[in-house]
N, C-alpha and C positions, 0 to 999 in steps of 0.2 A: 211671812216672806212667804214667795212660791217657789220652788225652787228643782230642779227640773230632776236631779236626781237626789232618796233619800239613802245614805252607803250604811246599812246598816254593819257596824264591828269592822275596826280598825288595822286590822288584818294586814298582809301581804293585797291577796290580792285587791282588795278595793283599791289600798295606795295606787299599783296601776289602771284602776279602770279608772281614777280619779285625776290621775297623772294625764291620763290616753282624752277624760272628763275637759277638763278648763281646758290646752291645748284645743277642743274642738269649741267652745268657747258655752260648753256647756256651766249648769252654776250644783253646786254639793255642797250638802249636807250631810256631814260624820257623827254617829254615833257609836260609844262603846259603855261597853255594860261593865269593863276590869276598870280600873284608873291610868289606864297609858293603853300607847297606840305599838302597835306594830305586831300586836296576836299571839302566837308560841316565838315569835320567833326574838320577844325582845329583848334585847340585852343591857343592863344597866353594872357603869361603875364601883369595884367592892378595892378598895385599893387599887385603885388605876390601876385594876386589871378587868375587861370590860367578861359579864356572867354572863354565858346563857341562862336564863332563870325560869323555861321551861322545856332545858336538855341540851345538848350537841345539837347546831348547824351548823350539817358547813354546805356550802351549794354549791353543788356538781353537777354539772350539764355538759349532753351534747349536741345542743339547741344553740348556734353561732348569735341567733336573732336573741332571743334569752338571754344569751353571753351577754353581746353588744348591748342591750340596752340597758341590765344590771347593775354594768359600769357608764352606764349615768352620772350615778346618781351616790353610787360609791368605789371608791379605791380599790381591788383586792388583792393582799398576800397570797402567797406562793406555798401556801398548807396546802398538803399533802395529808391524807386522813389516813392512817396505818396504824390499825387498831391492832390491839394482844386482848388477847384469853386469860381470866387462872384463872385452875382446875387445880384441885385443891395445892399451889403453891405453886405451880410449874405456867407458867409462862409457853403460850404457844401462839401462830402468828394468824392474823382475819384480813382477807376470806382466804378457805382453805388451802400455803401453798407449799411448793416446796421444802420453808422454814419447819411450815407446819409437823408435815410429811417426816426431814428428816428427826423432828422432836422424837414425833411418837413411835417412830416404828426405829433411827438409825441408819436410813437410807439414804441417796446420797443421786440416784437418777430417778427420776422419770417412768421409768420401763418399770425399777422397782418395786415406788410410788403403786401407779397402777394397774401391779401384780397383786399388791395385796389387795387392793380398794375393791378386786374385781373376786377373789376370794371371800370376802368379806360378806358380799354385795348374794353370792349363789346362796343364803340362808334362805331366803326366800323363793327359795327353786323356782323362778319365772312367774309367779304368784302378779296380779292386778294388786296395788297397793289397795289394801281396806282401811288405815285409817295414818296419821301423819309419821308414826314411828315408824313404820314400813313404809312408808313413802321416801323419807331422809334415808333409812338407811338402802332404797335404792339406789340410790344419788352418791351414799360418799362411803355406804359402808357401817356395819356397828364399831372401830375403834371411833370414826371423827362423832359419832355420831352419841354414840352415848356419854363420848367427856368433852364435846363439844356443844353441842344441837342441844339431847333433850334437858339438863333442867334449867337451863332457861327459856326456852322457852317452856317449859311448863312454871316456870316463874310469868312468862309474860302474859300466859296467857290464863294466869290461872283453875289451870286442867289437867288429869296424865298427858302424854301425846299419842298416847292409844285410842283415848277418848274427843283424840281433836280427829278433822275430818280430813283427807288425804291434800288437797287440792290445797290448803293454808300455802304447804309450803312445794311451788313449782317445781322451784329448782336450784339446788344451792351449788352456788358456781365451784369446778374444782380447775385449778388451778396447778400444770405442771410444769411450774420453773417458779424461780426465789422473787416472782414484781408481788409485793406487799401491797403497794401503792388497792388501797380497799375498792374507788368506782374504776371505772373504766373508760367514765368518760375525758375527753380532752382537757377540757378547764373543770377548777377550782379552785377553790380556794376561802377565808373569812375577808367579809369590810374592814379597813383598818380601824374604822371609827366609831364600830360596832354597826346592826342590823336593827336596832332603835335610828341613826341618824341616817342613812340612809334610805328608812318608811318616812320621813322627818321632811326630808326634801319631795319624795315623791308627793305625799302631800304639801307640803307645801304652804299657804296662807289657810286651807282650804277652812270652815268651822267643828270646829272638833267637841263634841260633847263628851265628856269623857264622866265615867259612872252612871250610865243612863242606860234602862231597860227598855230592851226597843216596844215590848206589849206595854208599861208604862207611858210612853214618850206618846205611842200611837194616841195613846185613850186619852190624852195631854195638852199634846199643841194644836198652837189655833193654824198651825203652814199647813201648806200643800206642796205637793208633791205626783209630778206622770209618772215616777217609776221610782221605782225600791230595788236599789239588787241586795240581796241579802245574803249573808256568809254563817249564820248563823246553822239553825237544828231545823229539821227541816220540823219535822213531827211534833217537836215543838213549838214549828209553829202554825203550825192548823191544831193548839190546845190537845197533843195526841189523840187524837180522833179518832184511831185504828190503832195504840196503842204506843209503845215507847220502842224503837229504834236504840240499841242494844252497841256501844262503845269498852271499850278499855282504858284508866287513864293512868294518871303517872304522881308522886310524889316526896320530895326530893328533901335531903336534909342535907345542906349546903353549910359551912365550916367556914373559919379564913384559921389558917395556920400558919402560926411563929417558926416562916420554913424556906429559905427558898425555891426549895424544891419538895413532891411528893411521893408520884408515883414512877417520872422520867417518862411522863407520855400524855395526849389529849384524853386519851375514853383507852380502858382497860374493863375487860368484860369479865365477867365472875358466870363461870359456866354450872357451877355442883351449885344442886335443888340449893343448900342446909343456909350457904347464905344466901339471906334476905334479898339482896338488891340485886337487881339485873349490873347495873355499870355505878367505875367512880370516874365525874370528869373533873378536869385538871381544867381550868378555860384559860392562866396566863398561855399554857401550849400553843393553842391556836395561834394568836401570837406574837409566840416565842416568845414571853415577857422575861424580864428582866428581876423584876421588881423584889425586893427583899422579904415580902408574905407569897401565901399563895390560896385562891379555896380553893375549894373540891367541893363533889356535891355528889351523895349518892345517891342510884335514880332507882326504888324502888315500885313496880307492878300493881294496878289494885284494879279491882272492880269500881264500873266506872256510879254516882249514888247523883240526887243529882244535889245540885249545885255544886259542883268538882267538876274542873277539867275539860270536856272531852277530846280525849287524845287520837284512838285507835277506832275504826267506825269494828263491829264483826263481821264483819261483810259474810255473811255464812246464805248454808240457803235459806234458814227463817228469813233472814234479816233482809235477805237479797230480795223478798220476797213482802214480804212492810215494803224495806224502799219502794215499789215499786207500783205499790197502791197510793201508796207517798206522792210518786211522779203522778198517776193520771190529777190528782187534786192540782197538783203545779202543774197541767194546762192548763186552770179553771182561772188561773191570775195571769192573766197578759200582762198586766201591772206591777206585772213584782220578776226578779229573772235571779237566781239560785245560781249561788256558784264559792270555790272553797273549797275546803274540806270538809269541812262539815252540810254548809249547804248541797254539794251532791255526794255525801255521802261513801267519798271516797279516800282511800288513803294516798295524799302528793307529798311527793317531794318538792322541796321548794320552785324549782326550775319550774317542776309541772302546774305548780299551784301559777308563777306568770306566765306559763305557756297559754294556760285558761285564758284568763282574766285578755294575755293579746289577743284571743282567739275573737274574745265578748267584742270589743273594742271596735274589731276588725267587721264582724258583723251590727251592731246598736247604735257604733257612732261614726 
């Protein structure tokens, strides 16, 4: 058969593109390396609870077009992300706000909190931050950095903060109010039927081949394609010609507990270095669940290796320079469109993935 588009990857980016392509009268074939659709936003039912298999995903956006679009395929609840941080048994509020400062220092006014932070920033004596540690202290002061940033960041990146470049943390928002909503966006929520159902509605009845690797498929298929939309790793697509791009990955320990509640919150970060996981997710709280049991996942960051899932691009100077070389190779393949978090080697929130796919649809279709 001939298809207008081969869509490599059955995640959110290609789901948006496929939905538009179908309405434009184009034919698509989707292949997916994993044994399920929806990529890293895949959810599955466990004890009648929608489990976010690849970590917590809260949809949030300031883009009205994106919000209107995703609401065509899912009914979103009114979940608000109110993250807590556990440091040596004490719970603090994130992002850093007056609840945080009250717990840290016993202050009750914005003026008191600002004064303490300014004094702690002064230890840098006005120098330009040379690493992530100095950058963080310049933004939030020493106490917030040491208790709520340092250990979490070193676990996340697998490196000491002093060895990480300053640009990784461009900003750490401080709120001098009691607003503990993690996001500033006007729209946020969780699909009531789960993300998998939302993505399935986007693909509709398009043919999807699961458990299918692109390199093997393209060698063996007799089908033809006018264009390919590729959402995998660009270095892999080009046979690692210039070397491998670096990623960070995650692993999860998920268990069912015979109790209606474990931690009373959807997400609690663990910010001390000695605890090896970065957070515990209690999935039922995303949908205000009342089930008799609960499901939790402990999240462990790790170095990426072949065969693992690539989560976070390491966008440092070395990797960005390497990606620029692969961008030049992309330009030699006008029949292939690279998109999504992996294809573009950028860390995208879900709404940015949708926005990027919508821009492609506008240009391409």
